[in-house]
C-alpha positions in Angstrom: 103.6 102.2 44.7 103.3 105.1 47.0 99.2 105.3 46.8 99.4 101.9 48.4 102.1 102.8 50.7 100.3 105.2 51.8 96.6 103.2 51.3 98.7 100.6 53.4 99.0 103.2 56.6 95.7 105.0 56.4 93.8 101.5 57.0 96.7 100.5 59.0 95.4 103.7 61.2 91.9 103.0 61.4 92.7 99.5 62.7 94.5 100.9 65.5 92.1 103.7 66.2 89.5 100.4 65.8 91.4 98.5 68.8 88.8 97.3 71.5 90.1 97.0 75.1 91.7 94.3 76.6 88.6 92.6 78.4 90.6 90.0 80.8 89.1 86.8 82.2 91.1 85.7 84.5 93.7 88.0 87.3 96.5 86.9 88.9 96.2 88.9 92.0 98.9 88.9 95.0 98.6 89.8 98.5 101.6 89.6 101.7 100.4 87.3 103.7 100.7 87.4 107.0 99.2 90.5 107.7 95.6 90.0 109.4 93.3 90.9 109.3 93.7 91.4 105.7 95.1 88.9 104.3 96.0 85.6 106.7 95.8 82.1 106.3 93.1 80.4 108.8 93.9 77.3 110.5 93.1 75.1 107.2 95.8 77.2 105.7 92.9 79.0 103.3 94.1 82.2 102.1 91.4 84.2 104.0 90.5 88.3 105.3 89.2 91.7 104.7 91.0 92.1 100.3 91.0 88.5 99.7 87.6 88.7 100.4 87.0 91.9 98.4 89.4 90.5 95.2 87.3 87.5 95.4 83.6 89.8 94.9 85.7 92.3 92.5 86.7 89.6 90.3 82.9 87.9 90.2 81.2 91.3 89.9 84.6 91.4 87.0 82.7 87.7 85.7 86.8 87.0 85.3 88.7 84.4 86.9 90.8 85.5 90.4 94.1 83.4 91.3 95.9 84.5 94.7 99.4 84.4 94.4 100.9 84.7 98.0 104.5 86.7 97.6 107.0 88.5 99.5 106.1 92.5 100.2 110.1 93.1 99.2 109.5 91.6 95.8 105.6 93.3 95.3 106.6 95.9 92.6 109.2 93.9 91.5 107.0 90.6 90.9 104.1 92.8 89.1 106.2 94.6 86.4 107.6 91.1 85.5 104.2 89.9 84.8 104.6 86.7 87.9 100.9 88.7 88.5 98.9 91.5 87.1 97.5 93.2 90.7 98.9 93.7 93.8 95.7 93.7 96.4 98.0 93.6 99.9 97.6 96.5 101.6 98.9 98.7 98.9 99.6 102.9 100.0 99.1 105.3 97.6 102.7 107.0 97.2 104.4 109.4 94.9 107.5 106.9 94.6 105.5 103.9 93.8 102.7 106.1 91.3 106.0 106.5 89.1 106.2 102.6 88.7 102.8 101.7 89.0 99.1 102.3 88.3 96.9 102.5 91.8 92.8 102.4 91.1 91.2 104.1 92.8 91.7 104.2 96.7 88.9 101.7 98.6 89.7 101.6 101.7 92.0 104.2 104.6 92.8 103.4 108.5 95.0 105.5 111.1 98.4 104.7 112.3 98.6 103.8 116.1 101.3 103.5 118.2 101.7 100.3 120.3 103.7 99.3 123.9 104.9 97.6 126.4 102.0 99.0 129.4 104.9 100.5 131.3 106.1 102.7 128.8 104.8 106.0 129.5 107.2 108.7 127.0 105.0 110.6 124.8 105.4 109.5 121.0 105.3 113.0 120.1 107.9 115.0 122.5 111.4 114.1 120.3 113.0 115.2 123.5 111.6 112.4 125.4 111.1 109.3 122.2 115.4 110.8 122.4 117.1 107.2 122.1 113.4 104.7 122.1 113.6 101.8 119.1 110.9 102.4 116.9 109.5 98.9 115.4 107.3 98.9 111.8 107.2 97.3 109.2 109.9 97.6 106.1 108.2 99.8 103.2 105.3 100.8 104.5 103.6 104.3 105.0 104.7 103.8 109.0 107.7 103.3 107.9 108.1 106.4 105.6 107.1 108.4 109.0 108.8 107.7 111.4 112.4 108.1 109.1 111.1 111.2 107.8 110.0 112.4 111.3 112.0 111.6 114.2 115.3 109.9 112.5 117.5 111.3 113.9 115.9 111.0 117.0 115.2 106.9 117.1 116.5 104.1 116.4 114.1 102.1 113.8 114.2 98.7 113.8 112.6 97.4 110.2 110.3 93.8 110.3 108.4 91.5 107.9 105.8 91.0 109.8 103.7 92.6 113.4 104.4 89.0 115.4 108.0 89.6 115.0 107.8 93.1 116.2 105.4 91.8 118.7 108.2 88.9 120.0 110.2 91.5 120.1 108.1 94.4 122.1 108.0 90.7 124.3 111.3 90.7 125.1 112.5 94.5 125.2 114.2 95.0 121.9 111.3 97.2 121.4 110.3 100.2 123.4 107.0 101.0 120.3 105.7 100.0 117.9 104.2 102.1 114.7 101.6 99.9 112.6 97.9 100.1 111.3 95.7 100.2 113.5 93.7 97.1 112.8 97.4 94.9 112.6 98.0 96.4 115.8 94.4 95.8 117.0 94.8 91.9 116.1 98.5 90.9 116.8 99.1 93.3 119.7 96.2 94.7 121.6 95.4 90.8 122.0 98.2 90.2 124.9 97.1 91.7 127.9 100.9 93.0 128.5 100.7 95.6 125.0 98.2 98.9 124.8 97.9 101.7 123.1 100.1 104.4 123.1 99.9 108.6 121.6 97.1 110.0 119.2 96.9 108.1 115.7 97.8 109.3 112.8 96.0 109.0 109.5 98.6 109.2 106.2 98.4 109.3 102.7 96.2 109.7 99.9 94.6 105.6 100.8 95.2 102.1 99.8 94.8 101.0 96.4 94.9 98.6 94.2 98.5 99.1 92.0 99.6 97.0 88.3 101.6 98.1 85.2 101.5 101.3 84.0 101.0 99.9 80.7 97.6 98.4 81.7 95.2 100.9 81.9 92.2 98.6 80.4 92.8 96.3 84.0 92.6 99.1 85.9 89.4 100.6 84.4 88.0 97.2 85.0 88.6 96.7 88.5 87.5 100.7 89.5 84.5 99.7 87.8 83.9 96.7 90.0 85.3 98.7 93.1 82.3 100.9 92.7 80.0 98.8 92.1 80.5 97.0 95.5 80.2 100.0 97.0 77.0 101.3 95.6 75.6 97.1 95.8 76.3 97.0 99.2 78.7 94.3 99.1 81.8 95.9 100.2 80.1 97.1 103.3 79.0 93.4 104.0 82.9 91.9 103.8 83.9 95.4 105.7 81.6 94.4 108.7 83.3 91.0 108.7 86.8 92.2 109.8 86.1 95.8 110.9 84.2 97.7 113.8 84.4 100.8 112.2 84.1 102.3 109.0 87.2 102.4 107.1 85.0 102.6 103.1 86.4 105.9 101.4 
């Protein structure tokens, strides 16, 4: 009997060693909308944007069906862990805190944070004495939120928003003095208003943006990394990037 148990154990061990990595044929990818130009709905209500197009190209390269899921930012990581979707591709910057909960792909873009204000704003945003008492708008739980909280949280009043559009409304209504957000987002949502301008210098934050997946889905991460690498090498990434940006955001 003991020999049978040992033999069975050995057989199981051999079998475990030959298990093939899962090949993902269907991937549910979550986006927070609107976050133009990365993900937003066009005039027909179709989901589009840089990351949406990149996700579709990535799935095509992986020969997988791509299901696009709209998810509020606050529920992104909880929804991923609860298996509501398989990946987050919504401008999620790599941070140590997030990396404790999710598995990140290789980074696929990086853009600077930028300051925007009304045309009559003439304060040096790097001068903490001058910024004292100012109200700063940021998008909740972003690297820009973290930056402002750490650098000037004891000097300014911070107001956190879900969308850049809401920030623009409060900036127009003089409920904010200045906002700090991803430059491409500000370029699309803030700059077109002739009453606003970019102020101060841009700030590059973090290690870049990556696809977030569940910790255990290392096989999915391998496939995602391989697909993104191919898209960068064969020019597909650049074609998509130039559709939305006049400058290089590739990492």
